[in-house]
C-alpha positions in Angstrom: -40.0 24.3 -132.5 -43.0 22.2 -132.2 -40.3 19.2 -132.4 -38.7 20.1 -129.4 -41.6 20.8 -127.5 -42.6 17.6 -128.2 -40.4 15.5 -127.6 -39.3 17.7 -124.0 -42.9 17.2 -123.4 -42.4 13.3 -124.2 -39.9 13.0 -122.3 -41.5 14.8 -119.5 -44.3 12.9 -120.2 -42.0 9.7 -119.4 -40.0 11.2 -116.0 -43.4 11.6 -114.7 -44.2 8.1 -115.2 -41.1 6.7 -113.8 -42.3 7.4 -109.8 -45.9 5.6 -111.1 -44.3 2.5 -112.1 -41.9 2.7 -108.7 -44.7 3.9 -106.3 -46.7 1.1 -108.2 -44.2 -1.7 -107.3 -43.5 -0.7 -103.9 -47.3 -0.6 -103.5 -47.3 -4.0 -104.9 -44.0 -5.0 -102.4 -45.6 -4.3 -99.5 -48.9 -5.1 -100.3 -46.9 -9.1 -100.4 -45.3 -8.3 -97.8 -48.0 -7.6 -96.1 -50.1 -10.1 -97.3 -47.5 -12.6 -96.5 -47.4 -11.5 -93.3 -51.1 -12.5 -92.9 -50.1 -15.6 -94.1 -48.7 -16.4 -91.2 -49.8 -14.7 -88.1 -47.4 -13.8 -85.1 -47.8 -16.1 -82.3 -47.1 -14.6 -78.6 -45.7 -16.6 -75.4 -45.5 -15.4 -72.0 -42.0 -16.4 -70.2 -42.0 -17.1 -67.1 -40.9 -13.4 -66.0 -43.5 -11.8 -66.6 -42.3 -11.2 -70.7 -44.6 -10.9 -73.1 -42.1 -12.4 -76.3 -42.6 -13.5 -79.5 -43.3 -17.0 -79.5 -40.1 -19.4 -81.6 -40.8 -22.4 -84.4 -40.5 -25.5 -83.7 -37.9 -25.0 -86.7 -35.9 -22.0 -84.2 -35.9 -23.3 -81.1 -33.1 -25.4 -79.4 -34.0 -28.0 -77.2 -33.8 -26.5 -73.3 -30.7 -27.7 -71.7 -30.9 -30.1 -69.2 -31.2 -29.0 -65.3 -29.3 -32.0 -63.0 -30.3 -30.7 -59.5 -29.2 -31.4 -56.1 -32.6 -32.6 -53.9 -31.5 -33.3 -50.1 -34.7 -36.0 -48.4 -33.5 -35.7 -45.3 -30.8 -38.3 -44.8 -31.1 -39.3 -48.6 -29.4 -37.1 -51.8 -31.0 -37.2 -54.6 -29.4 -36.1 -58.2 -32.9 -34.7 -60.7 -31.9 -34.6 -64.2 -34.6 -32.2 -65.5 -35.3 -29.3 -68.8 -34.8 -26.3 -67.8 -38.4 -25.3 -68.9 -39.6 -27.6 -66.4 -42.2 -26.7 -63.3 -41.8 -27.4 -59.8 -45.1 -29.4 -59.9 -43.0 -31.5 -63.1 -40.4 -31.5 -60.7 -42.8 -33.7 -58.1 -43.8 -35.9 -60.4 -40.0 -36.3 -61.0 -39.3 -36.7 -56.9 -42.9 -38.7 -55.9 -40.6 -42.1 -58.6 -37.5 -41.5 -56.5 -39.0 -41.2 -53.0 -42.9 -42.7 -53.1 -44.0 -39.4 -51.8 -47.2 -38.3 -53.7 -47.1 -35.2 -54.8 -49.5 -33.2 -52.7 -47.6 -35.1 -49.3 -44.5 -32.7 -51.2 -43.5 -29.0 -50.3 -40.2 -28.4 -51.9 -37.8 -25.7 -50.6 -35.6 -23.5 -52.5 -33.7 -20.5 -51.4 -35.9 -20.4 -47.8 -39.5 -20.7 -49.3 -42.2 -23.3 -50.4 -41.8 -22.8 -54.1 -45.2 -23.8 -55.8 -46.8 -26.3 -58.2 -46.7 -24.0 -61.4 -43.5 -22.2 -60.2 -41.0 -23.1 -63.9 -37.0 -23.6 -62.0 -35.8 -20.9 -65.1 -38.5 -18.5 -63.1 -36.9 -18.7 -59.8 -33.6 -18.6 -60.8 -32.9 -22.1 -61.1 -29.4 -23.9 -62.2 -27.7 -26.4 -63.4 -26.7 -28.3 -59.3 -28.8 -25.5 -57.7 -29.7 -27.0 -54.3 -33.1 -28.1 -52.3 -34.9 -29.8 -50.0 -37.6 -32.4 -50.5 -40.0 -32.7 -47.3 -42.6 -34.4 -46.5 -46.0 -32.3 -45.2 -46.6 -32.8 -42.3 -50.6 -33.5 -42.6 -49.3 -36.0 -44.7 -47.2 -37.7 -42.1 -50.0 -37.8 -39.8 -52.8 -39.4 -42.2 -49.5 -42.0 -42.7 -48.8 -42.3 -39.5 -52.7 -43.4 -39.0 -53.0 -45.4 -42.7 -50.3 -47.9 -40.5 -51.1 -48.4 -37.3 -55.0 -48.8 -39.4 -53.3 -51.4 -41.4 -51.6 -53.1 -38.8 -55.1 -53.9 -36.9 -55.8 -55.4 -40.0 -53.3 -57.3 -40.4 -53.5 -58.5 -36.6 -57.0 -59.7 -36.7 -56.6 -61.4 -40.7 -53.4 -63.7 -38.0 -55.8 -64.0 -34.8 -59.2 -65.5 -37.4 -56.2 -67.3 -39.6 -55.7 -69.3 -36.9 -59.3 -69.8 -35.2 -59.2 -71.4 -38.7 -56.6 -73.6 -38.6 -58.5 -74.9 -34.8 -61.7 -74.9 -36.1 -59.9 -77.3 -38.6 -58.9 -79.5 -36.3 -62.0 -79.8 -34.7 -64.2 -80.4 -37.5 -62.1 -83.8 -38.4 -63.2 -85.3 -35.2 -66.6 -83.9 -35.5 -66.4 -86.0 -39.0 -64.6 -88.8 -37.1 -67.7 -89.0 -34.4 -70.1 -89.6 -37.2 -69.4 -91.8 -39.0 -68.5 -94.0 -35.9 -72.4 -93.2 -34.9 -74.0 -93.7 -38.1 -72.4 -97.2 -37.8 -74.1 -98.1 -34.2 -70.5 -97.3 -32.1 -72.3 -94.6 -29.6 -69.9 -92.6 -28.1 -69.0 -91.5 -24.4 -71.7 -88.1 -24.2 -68.6 -86.4 -22.6 -66.5 -86.4 -25.8 -69.9 -84.3 -27.3 -70.1 -82.4 -25.0 -66.3 -81.3 -24.3 -66.1 -81.1 -28.7 -68.4 -78.3 -28.3 -67.2 -76.6 -25.7 -64.7 -76.0 -27.3 -65.8 -75.4 -30.5 -67.9 -73.1 -27.6 -64.6 -71.1 -27.0 -63.6 -70.8 -31.3 -66.7 -68.6 -31.2 -66.0 -66.5 -28.0 -61.7 -65.9 -29.8 -63.7 -64.6 -33.1 -65.8 -62.3 -30.8 -63.3 -60.7 -29.1 -61.4 -59.9 -32.7 -61.9 -56.7 -34.2 -62.5 -56.2 -37.9 -63.5 -54.5 -40.9 -63.8 -54.7 -44.6 -62.6 -58.5 -45.8 -61.1 -59.5 -42.0 -64.9 -58.4 -41.3 -65.9 -61.6 -44.3 -63.8 -64.2 -42.6 -64.6 -63.4 -39.4 -68.0 -64.4 -40.5 -67.5 -67.3 -41.8 -65.9 -68.9 -39.6 -68.5 -67.9 -37.1 -70.6 -69.2 -39.1 -68.3 -72.7 -39.4 -68.6 -73.1 -35.3 -72.1 -72.6 -35.5 -72.7 -75.9 -38.0 -70.4 -78.4 -36.2 -72.3 -76.8 -33.1 -75.8 -77.7 -34.6 -74.3 -81.3 -35.7 -73.4 -82.1 -32.7 -76.1 -81.6 -31.0 -78.2 -83.6 -33.8 -75.7 -86.9 -33.4 -75.8 -86.6 -29.4 -79.3 -86.8 -30.2 -79.0 -89.8 -32.4 -75.8 -91.1 -30.0 -79.0 -91.8 -27.3 -80.1 -94.2 -29.6 -77.3 -96.2 -30.0 -78.0 -99.2 -28.4 -74.7 -100.9 -26.7 -74.5 -104.2 -27.8 -74.5 -106.8 -25.1 -70.9 -107.8 -23.8 -69.6 -111.3 -25.1 -68.3 -113.4 -22.1 -65.1 -115.7 -23.2 -65.0 -118.8 -21.4 -62.3 -121.3 -21.9 -62.2 -125.0 -21.6 -59.3 -126.9 -20.6 -58.9 -129.8 -22.6 -57.6 -132.8 -19.7 -55.6 -135.7 -21.1 -56.4 -139.3 -19.4 -53.2 -141.2 -18.5 -52.1 -143.6 -20.8 -52.0 -146.9 -18.6 -48.9 -149.1 -19.9 -48.0 -145.9 -17.8 -49.7 -146.0 -15.2 -48.9 -149.3 -14.2 -45.1 -148.9 -15.8 -44.4 -145.9 -12.9 -46.8 -147.8 -10.4 -44.2 -151.1 -10.7 -40.7 -148.8 -9.9 -42.2 -146.9 -6.4 -43.2 -150.7 -5.4 -38.6 -151.6 -6.0 
């Protein structure tokens, strides 16, 4: 009886011990699972529609599909390939390469409403072959008009200054020739010096009438200094030229040589006349 009871107690103890081992195993498993979860924390992300979902890992995430959007820009029709995960701001950057319009100058209209740069294509219901309209911001048009007008004025100033420069090249050559002549002691008519000074002053007046800015203004100043230098040179030459003495004119005389007739010849003609 005692032996049986001892066996019974032993069996009972073993039976009681089994659940304890199972519980310990389960706890260990849960702990291990918890540890693995702790090693790889769950990351979350906000989807374009505002839904908070678990972030997909690079291994499980497949490349987003490419959308081919049809964008109307005035009379031009563009087909733009872009990721479905892109924003309208990213779309504008692609459109900049196609149209030349800066991002700040673009307004993208989709479903009758202008879209902000931060809006996602996917979140706004954009699908493959969706149609959009691109327009230039009115303020940008006005700025571009002002800039174009300003550039036209600058180009006009450059052309006018270039024309004056070419005329000054010719006048400067004449000043150089005149300087060489006077330095060689050849007197130049004063009217030529005066006329050349007047022509240079006319170029100075042309320069004064040119409205220039930036680089054109610098060129205008340089040409003005050229005019001043030439005029100053002519003033000096005028004084030097007045000191040049005119050489006395050389009188060329021609002495005609006379020939006396040969005596025998005269006698011959005389004898013929007598006959």
